VMD Tcl script that builds the backbone (N, CA, C; Angstrom):
set m [mol new atoms 327]
animate dup $m
set s [atomselect $m all]
$s set {name element resname resid chain x y z} {
  {N N MET 1 A 161.819 46.738 80.028}
  {CA C MET 1 A 162.454 47.923 80.584}
  {C C MET 1 A 161.556 49.136 80.321}
  {N N ALA 2 A 161.207 49.880 81.322}
  {CA C ALA 2 A 160.351 51.055 81.189}
  {C C ALA 2 A 161.192 52.309 80.939}
  {N N THR 3 A 160.527 53.333 80.432}
  {CA C THR 3 A 161.197 54.618 80.269}
  {C C THR 3 A 161.589 55.125 81.651}
  {N N LYS 4 A 162.825 55.648 81.757}
  {CA C LYS 4 A 163.303 56.059 83.081}
  {C C LYS 4 A 164.273 57.232 82.986}
  {N N PHE 5 A 164.349 57.984 84.076}
  {CA C PHE 5 A 165.356 59.029 84.211}
  {C C PHE 5 A 166.629 58.389 84.732}
  {N N GLU 6 A 167.771 58.819 84.202}
  {CA C GLU 6 A 169.070 58.356 84.687}
  {C C GLU 6 A 169.845 59.567 85.188}
  {N N LEU 7 A 170.433 59.446 86.332}
  {CA C LEU 7 A 171.255 60.501 86.912}
  {C C LEU 7 A 172.702 60.047 86.830}
  {N N TYR 8 A 173.588 60.918 86.330}
  {CA C TYR 8 A 174.993 60.535 86.196}
  {C C TYR 8 A 175.884 61.760 86.343}
  {N N LYS 9 A 177.175 61.516 86.451}
  {CA C LYS 9 A 178.172 62.573 86.549}
  {C C LYS 9 A 178.986 62.549 85.254}
  {N N ASP 10 A 179.117 63.731 84.603}
  {CA C ASP 10 A 179.850 63.782 83.337}
  {C C ASP 10 A 181.357 63.931 83.571}
  {N N LYS 11 A 182.128 63.981 82.484}
  {CA C LYS 11 A 183.588 64.060 82.587}
  {C C LYS 11 A 184.059 65.342 83.255}
  {N N ALA 12 A 183.252 66.401 83.179}
  {CA C ALA 12 A 183.610 67.674 83.805}
  {C C ALA 12 A 183.245 67.704 85.281}
  {N N GLY 13 A 182.635 66.619 85.775}
  {CA C GLY 13 A 182.267 66.545 87.189}
  {C C GLY 13 A 180.901 67.122 87.508}
  {N N GLU 14 A 180.113 67.461 86.477}
  {CA C GLU 14 A 178.779 67.993 86.708}
  {C C GLU 14 A 177.750 66.865 86.737}
  {N N PHE 15 A 176.706 67.085 87.506}
  {CA C PHE 15 A 175.618 66.114 87.595}
  {C C PHE 15 A 174.626 66.396 86.474}
  {N N ARG 16 A 174.229 65.358 85.789}
  {CA C ARG 16 A 173.296 65.480 84.668}
  {C C ARG 16 A 172.225 64.401 84.766}
  {N N TRP 17 A 171.127 64.652 84.061}
  {CA C TRP 17 A 170.090 63.631 83.938}
  {C C TRP 17 A 169.764 63.439 82.459}
  {N N ARG 18 A 169.259 62.267 82.168}
  {CA C ARG 18 A 168.755 61.974 80.832}
  {C C ARG 18 A 167.543 61.071 80.976}
  {N N LEU 19 A 166.660 61.159 80.011}
  {CA C LEU 19 A 165.465 60.326 79.988}
  {C C LEU 19 A 165.670 59.299 78.883}
  {N N ARG 20 A 165.720 58.042 79.302}
  {CA C ARG 20 A 165.984 56.959 78.368}
  {C C ARG 20 A 164.685 56.191 78.104}
  {N N HIS 21 A 164.345 56.064 76.820}
  {CA C HIS 21 A 163.151 55.337 76.408}
  {C C HIS 21 A 163.363 53.849 76.658}
  {N N GLN 22 A 162.286 53.101 76.701}
  {CA C GLN 22 A 162.386 51.655 76.949}
  {C C GLN 22 A 163.146 50.914 75.854}
  {N N ASN 23 A 163.275 51.555 74.665}
  {CA C ASN 23 A 164.055 50.916 73.598}
  {C C ASN 23 A 165.549 51.231 73.702}
  {N N GLY 24 A 165.941 52.007 74.722}
  {CA C GLY 24 A 167.341 52.327 74.953}
  {C C GLY 24 A 167.789 53.683 74.438}
  {N N GLU 25 A 166.958 54.325 73.626}
  {CA C GLU 25 A 167.305 55.636 73.072}
  {C C GLU 25 A 167.148 56.736 74.122}
  {N N ILE 26 A 168.063 57.712 74.114}
  {CA C ILE 26 A 167.933 58.881 74.986}
  {C C ILE 26 A 166.975 59.839 74.296}
  {N N ILE 27 A 165.890 60.197 74.991}
  {CA C ILE 27 A 164.881 61.056 74.381}
  {C C ILE 27 A 164.872 62.466 74.967}
  {N N ALA 28 A 165.595 62.692 76.054}
  {CA C ALA 28 A 165.725 64.030 76.639}
  {C C ALA 28 A 166.915 64.034 77.580}
  {N N SER 29 A 167.476 65.229 77.788}
  {CA C SER 29 A 168.578 65.350 78.741}
  {C C SER 29 A 168.574 66.743 79.329}
  {N N GLY 30 A 169.182 66.849 80.493}
  {CA C GLY 30 A 169.216 68.131 81.191}
  {C C GLY 30 A 170.592 68.764 81.147}
  {N N GLU 31 A 170.650 69.993 81.632}
  {CA C GLU 31 A 171.908 70.722 81.693}
  {C C GLU 31 A 172.804 70.159 82.786}
  {N N GLY 32 A 174.027 70.645 82.883}
  {CA C GLY 32 A 174.930 70.225 83.940}
  {C C GLY 32 A 174.626 70.984 85.228}
  {N N TYR 33 A 174.591 70.273 86.337}
  {CA C TYR 33 A 174.318 70.877 87.650}
  {C C TYR 33 A 175.537 70.689 88.544}
  {N N THR 34 A 175.733 71.621 89.464}
  {CA C THR 34 A 176.890 71.539 90.363}
  {C C THR 34 A 176.665 70.561 91.509}
  {N N THR 35 A 175.393 70.295 91.822}
  {CA C THR 35 A 175.107 69.348 92.902}
  {C C THR 35 A 174.107 68.295 92.443}
  {N N LYS 36 A 174.168 67.159 93.107}
  {CA C LYS 36 A 173.243 66.065 92.807}
  {C C LYS 36 A 171.808 66.484 93.113}
  {N N ALA 37 A 171.638 67.226 94.205}
  {CA C ALA 37 A 170.300 67.674 94.603}
  {C C ALA 37 A 169.671 68.552 93.529}
  {N N ASN 38 A 170.477 69.431 92.929}
  {CA C ASN 38 A 169.945 70.296 91.871}
  {C C ASN 38 A 169.554 69.484 90.637}
  {N N ALA 39 A 170.318 68.479 90.308}
  {CA C ALA 39 A 169.986 67.614 89.170}
  {C C ALA 39 A 168.681 66.870 89.446}
  {N N LEU 40 A 168.523 66.367 90.655}
  {CA C LEU 40 A 167.278 65.687 91.031}
  {C C LEU 40 A 166.095 66.656 90.978}
  {N N ASN 41 A 166.324 67.904 91.388}
  {CA C ASN 41 A 165.262 68.920 91.294}
  {C C ASN 41 A 164.891 69.169 89.829}
  {N N GLY 42 A 165.888 69.120 88.935}
  {CA C GLY 42 A 165.620 69.280 87.508}
  {C C GLY 42 A 164.713 68.175 86.987}
  {N N ILE 43 A 164.980 66.951 87.418}
  {CA C ILE 43 A 164.137 65.809 87.025}
  {C C ILE 43 A 162.714 66.016 87.531}
  {N N GLU 44 A 162.586 66.386 88.793}
  {CA C GLU 44 A 161.253 66.590 89.386}
  {C C GLU 44 A 160.519 67.727 88.691}
  {N N SER 45 A 161.257 68.762 88.299}
  {CA C SER 45 A 160.643 69.886 87.594}
  {C C SER 45 A 160.057 69.446 86.258}
  {N N VAL 46 A 160.792 68.615 85.543}
  {CA C VAL 46 A 160.279 68.109 84.265}
  {C C VAL 46 A 159.028 67.263 84.507}
  {N N LYS 47 A 159.076 66.391 85.481}
  {CA C LYS 47 A 157.918 65.534 85.779}
  {C C LYS 47 A 156.696 66.376 86.148}
  {N N LYS 48 A 156.928 67.432 86.923}
  {CA C LYS 48 A 155.835 68.254 87.422}
  {C C LYS 48 A 155.293 69.216 86.358}
  {N N ASN 49 A 156.183 69.874 85.635}
  {CA C ASN 49 A 155.774 70.981 84.768}
  {C C ASN 49 A 155.461 70.612 83.323}
  {N N ALA 50 A 155.805 69.416 82.901}
  {CA C ALA 50 A 155.614 69.115 81.481}
  {C C ALA 50 A 154.792 67.868 81.177}
  {N N PRO 51 A 153.897 67.434 82.057}
  {CA C PRO 51 A 153.168 66.204 81.712}
  {C C PRO 51 A 152.252 66.382 80.495}
  {N N ASP 52 A 151.707 67.579 80.321}
  {CA C ASP 52 A 150.809 67.835 79.195}
  {C C ASP 52 A 151.267 69.057 78.395}
  {N N ALA 53 A 152.564 69.269 78.325}
  {CA C ALA 53 A 153.091 70.452 77.636}
  {C C ALA 53 A 152.762 70.410 76.151}
  {N N PRO 54 A 152.237 71.532 75.623}
  {CA C PRO 54 A 151.959 71.572 74.181}
  {C C PRO 54 A 153.263 71.695 73.401}
  {N N THR 55 A 153.177 71.404 72.110}
  {CA C THR 55 A 154.334 71.532 71.231}
  {C C THR 55 A 154.214 72.836 70.457}
  {N N LYS 56 A 155.260 73.654 70.512}
  {CA C LYS 56 A 155.298 74.899 69.754}
  {C C LYS 56 A 156.259 74.696 68.599}
  {N N ASP 57 A 155.753 74.799 67.382}
  {CA C ASP 57 A 156.551 74.585 66.178}
  {C C ASP 57 A 157.380 75.830 65.892}
  {N N MET 58 A 158.683 75.764 66.138}
  {CA C MET 58 A 159.581 76.895 65.914}
  {C C MET 58 A 160.235 76.817 64.540}
  {N N ILE 59 A 160.001 75.736 63.817}
  {CA C ILE 59 A 160.637 75.543 62.519}
  {C C ILE 59 A 159.922 76.349 61.447}
  {N N THR 60 A 158.606 76.353 61.449}
  {CA C THR 60 A 157.856 77.026 60.392}
  {C C THR 60 A 157.621 78.498 60.687}
  {N N LYS 61 A 158.076 78.976 61.816}
  {CA C LYS 61 A 157.924 80.385 62.167}
  {C C LYS 61 A 158.715 81.227 61.164}
  {N N ALA 62 A 158.060 82.241 60.625}
  {CA C ALA 62 A 158.728 83.097 59.633}
  {C C ALA 62 A 159.893 83.826 60.286}
  {N N GLU 63 A 161.013 83.785 59.619}
  {CA C GLU 63 A 162.192 84.462 60.124}
  {C C GLU 63 A 162.485 85.667 59.253}
  {N N LYS 64 A 162.919 86.737 59.889}
  {CA C LYS 64 A 163.287 87.923 59.145}
  {C C LYS 64 A 164.642 87.668 58.497}
  {N N PRO 65 A 164.735 87.851 57.182}
  {CA C PRO 65 A 166.012 87.602 56.523}
  {C C PRO 65 A 167.059 88.631 56.928}
  {N N ALA 66 A 168.293 88.247 56.819}
  {CA C ALA 66 A 169.393 89.172 57.084}
  {C C ALA 66 A 169.398 90.227 55.985}
  {N N GLU 67 A 170.395 91.066 55.978}
  {CA C GLU 67 A 170.522 92.106 54.965}
  {C C GLU 67 A 170.199 91.551 53.580}
  {N N SER 68 A 169.422 92.298 52.825}
  {CA C SER 68 A 169.009 91.822 51.509}
  {C C SER 68 A 169.428 92.814 50.442}
  {N N LYS 69 A 169.806 92.296 49.279}
  {CA C LYS 69 A 170.155 93.167 48.157}
  {C C LYS 69 A 168.924 93.549 47.354}
  {N N TYR 70 A 167.762 93.027 47.754}
  {CA C TYR 70 A 166.540 93.273 47.008}
  {C C TYR 70 A 165.778 94.455 47.590}
  {N N ALA 71 A 164.987 95.086 46.751}
  {CA C ALA 71 A 164.195 96.228 47.173}
  {C C ALA 71 A 163.104 95.774 48.137}
  {N N PRO 72 A 162.687 96.661 49.055}
  {CA C PRO 72 A 161.597 96.298 49.979}
  {C C PRO 72 A 160.359 95.890 49.201}
  {N N GLY 73 A 159.730 94.832 49.637}
  {CA C GLY 73 A 158.525 94.343 48.990}
  {C C GLY 73 A 158.774 93.432 47.804}
  {N N MET 74 A 160.035 93.281 47.400}
  {CA C MET 74 A 160.351 92.416 46.264}
  {C C MET 74 A 160.235 90.965 46.700}
  {N N ASP 75 A 159.663 90.128 45.849}
  {CA C ASP 75 A 159.521 88.716 46.156}
  {C C ASP 75 A 160.882 88.044 46.036}
  {N N VAL 76 A 161.508 87.755 47.197}
  {CA C VAL 76 A 162.859 87.185 47.179}
  {C C VAL 76 A 162.861 85.696 46.885}
  {N N SER 77 A 161.687 85.086 46.870}
  {CA C SER 77 A 161.651 83.667 46.525}
  {C C SER 77 A 161.890 83.474 45.027}
  {N N LYS 78 A 161.660 84.521 44.252}
  {CA C LYS 78 A 161.912 84.492 42.812}
  {C C LYS 78 A 162.732 85.745 42.476}
  {N N PRO 79 A 164.016 85.729 42.821}
  {CA C PRO 79 A 164.800 86.942 42.646}
  {C C PRO 79 A 164.930 87.341 41.178}
  {N N GLY 80 A 164.925 88.641 40.942}
  {CA C GLY 80 A 165.094 89.160 39.597}
  {C C GLY 80 A 166.556 89.464 39.332}
  {N N LYS 81 A 166.787 90.131 38.228}
  {CA C LYS 81 A 168.149 90.483 37.852}
  {C C LYS 81 A 168.567 91.749 38.598}
  {N N SER 82 A 169.830 91.819 38.955}
  {CA C SER 82 A 170.360 93.024 39.576}
  {C C SER 82 A 170.671 94.037 38.477}
  {N N PRO 83 A 170.868 95.302 38.819}
  {CA C PRO 83 A 171.225 96.290 37.796}
  {C C PRO 83 A 172.485 95.906 37.013}
  {N N ALA 84 A 173.461 95.307 37.690}
  {CA C ALA 84 A 174.678 94.879 36.998}
  {C C ALA 84 A 174.368 93.783 35.981}
  {N N ASP 85 A 173.445 92.882 36.329}
  {CA C ASP 85 A 173.043 91.833 35.384}
  {C C ASP 85 A 172.405 92.456 34.140}
  {N N TRP 86 A 171.515 93.424 34.344}
  {CA C TRP 86 A 170.843 94.055 33.214}
  {C C TRP 86 A 171.836 94.825 32.339}
  {N N LEU 87 A 172.825 95.457 32.956}
  {CA C LEU 87 A 173.845 96.176 32.193}
  {C C LEU 87 A 174.621 95.199 31.309}
  {N N ALA 88 A 175.019 94.083 31.877}
  {CA C ALA 88 A 175.759 93.078 31.104}
  {C C ALA 88 A 174.907 92.544 29.962}
  {N N ILE 89 A 173.643 92.299 30.219}
  {CA C ILE 89 A 172.744 91.816 29.167}
  {C C ILE 89 A 172.620 92.860 28.059}
  {N N GLY 90 A 172.507 94.132 28.431}
  {CA C GLY 90 A 172.409 95.201 27.444}
  {C C GLY 90 A 173.663 95.303 26.586}
  {N N VAL 91 A 174.828 95.205 27.208}
  {CA C VAL 91 A 176.094 95.284 26.472}
  {C C VAL 91 A 176.197 94.112 25.499}
  {N N ILE 92 A 175.846 92.939 25.944}
  {CA C ILE 92 A 175.891 91.763 25.063}
  {C C ILE 92 A 174.913 91.928 23.902}
  {N N ALA 93 A 173.721 92.432 24.181}
  {CA C ALA 93 A 172.717 92.631 23.134}
  {C C ALA 93 A 173.218 93.632 22.096}
  {N N LEU 94 A 173.855 94.724 22.554}
  {CA C LEU 94 A 174.402 95.710 21.613}
  {C C LEU 94 A 175.512 95.101 20.763}
  {N N PHE 95 A 176.357 94.291 21.382}
  {CA C PHE 95 A 177.441 93.654 20.642}
  {C C PHE 95 A 176.883 92.714 19.578}
  {N N VAL 96 A 175.892 91.911 19.949}
  {CA C VAL 96 A 175.276 90.987 18.993}
  {C C VAL 96 A 174.637 91.769 17.846}
  {N N ALA 97 A 173.972 92.873 18.161}
  {CA C ALA 97 A 173.345 93.689 17.114}
  {C C ALA 97 A 174.413 94.267 16.187}
  {N N TRP 98 A 175.524 94.715 16.737}
  {CA C TRP 98 A 176.618 95.267 15.922}
  {C C TRP 98 A 177.205 94.194 15.002}
  {N N VAL 99 A 177.411 92.955 15.549}
  {CA C VAL 99 A 177.948 91.866 14.733}
  {C C VAL 99 A 176.993 91.562 13.583}
  {N N ILE 100 A 175.722 91.511 13.860}
  {CA C ILE 100 A 174.735 91.251 12.809}
  {C C ILE 100 A 174.784 92.357 11.760}
  {N N TYR 101 A 174.863 93.600 12.181}
  {CA C TYR 101 A 174.952 94.721 11.254}
  {C C TYR 101 A 176.180 94.610 10.357}
  {N N VAL 102 A 177.330 94.298 10.958}
  {CA C VAL 102 A 178.569 94.186 10.191}
  {C C VAL 102 A 178.472 93.051 9.174}
  {N N VAL 103 A 177.981 91.917 9.596}
  {CA C VAL 103 A 177.871 90.759 8.700}
  {C C VAL 103 A 176.904 91.069 7.561}
  {N N VAL 104 A 175.757 91.638 7.865}
  {CA C VAL 104 A 174.756 91.942 6.844}
  {C C VAL 104 A 175.289 92.989 5.858}
  {N N THR 105 A 175.926 94.028 6.363}
  {CA C THR 105 A 176.435 95.069 5.446}
  {C C THR 105 A 177.572 94.558 4.569}
  {N N GLN 106 A 178.341 93.603 5.048}
  {CA C GLN 106 A 179.437 93.042 4.227}
  {C C GLN 106 A 178.880 92.276 3.038}
  {N N PHE 107 A 177.751 91.589 3.242}
  {CA C PHE 107 A 177.181 90.808 2.142}
  {C C PHE 107 A 176.366 91.677 1.189}
  {N N ILE 108 A 175.882 92.789 1.622}
  {CA C ILE 108 A 175.059 93.658 0.770}
  {C C ILE 108 A 175.972 94.510 -0.117}
  {N N ILE 109 A 177.067 94.961 0.372}
  {CA C ILE 109 A 177.949 95.841 -0.392}
  {C C ILE 109 A 178.815 95.090 -1.350}
}
mol reanalyze $m
mol bondsrecalc $m
mol representation Tube
mol addrep $m
C-alpha cells in the first residue's frame, strides 16, 4: 500500500482530506471544506506547493515571557529571593539571634 491522499466527508458534512502513510498512520490532514472541489484543490495545493518545503523550527524560538515579577535584565532561569522573602529571612534571623542572647545571658547570670 502506497502513501495516499484520502478524501472524505466528516460528521458535520464538510469535505476533508488526509494523507495516509503506507503503514496506515495519518501523517497530514486538511481543514473542512464546503465543497468536494475545494477539498480536491486543497490536495492539489499541497502536492504543488510543498514538495521541497523546508522545516521551520517553531519550538526553539525564544518566546517573550508574560508579566514577570523580576526586574528587567534579571536572569529568570535562576530566580532570586523577592523582597518579602528577604524580610521573612531577616525577621527569622533576628528572632534566632534574640533566642541565643536570652539563652546565653541566662547561663552567665
